[in-house]
C-alpha positions in Angstrom: -12.7 47.4 -1.4 -15.2 44.4 -2.8 -15.2 45.4 -6.0 -10.6 45.5 -5.9 -11.6 41.7 -4.6 -14.2 41.2 -7.3 -12.3 42.3 -10.3 -8.7 39.9 -8.8 -10.9 36.9 -8.8 -10.5 36.7 -12.5 -6.8 37.1 -12.3 -4.5 33.6 -12.1 -4.0 32.1 -8.8 -0.2 33.7 -7.5 0.8 32.5 -4.0 3.7 31.8 -2.4 2.7 27.6 -2.6 2.9 27.9 -6.4 6.2 29.6 -6.2 7.5 26.9 -4.4 6.1 23.9 -6.8 8.0 26.1 -8.9 11.3 26.3 -7.3 11.5 22.6 -7.0 10.9 22.0 -10.8 13.8 24.9 -11.3 16.3 23.0 -9.2 15.2 19.7 -10.8 16.4 21.3 -14.4 19.6 23.0 -12.7 18.3 26.2 -13.6 19.7 28.5 -10.7 19.1 32.2 -12.6 15.6 30.5 -12.9 15.0 29.5 -9.3 16.9 33.5 -7.7 14.3 34.7 -9.5 11.4 32.8 -8.2 13.0 32.6 -4.8 12.9 36.6 -4.7 9.7 36.6 -5.9 8.0 33.9 -3.6 9.3 36.3 -0.5 7.8 39.7 -2.3 4.2 37.2 -2.1 4.7 35.7 1.4 5.1 39.4 2.8 2.2 40.4 0.9 0.3 37.1 2.3 1.1 37.8 5.5 0.2 41.7 5.7 -3.4 40.5 3.8 -3.9 38.1 6.8 -3.3 40.9 9.4 -5.3 43.2 7.6 -8.0 40.4 7.7 -7.4 39.0 11.0 -6.3 35.5 10.2 -6.4 33.5 12.7 -3.8 30.3 11.8 -6.1 27.5 13.2 -9.4 28.9 11.0 
């Protein structure tokens, strides 16, 4: 697991918060297709984030 994490550290950040910012930009640009693509990807990433939090025993108040 640690080696997997080490290889991931160099990858660009890809979180649901990043996608939310891009979704706002798509709205400003009135680009419905891009917005919909970003919304789908954000939903997919949020599911992954939740799964990871459960696996790590994440506590919301930490």
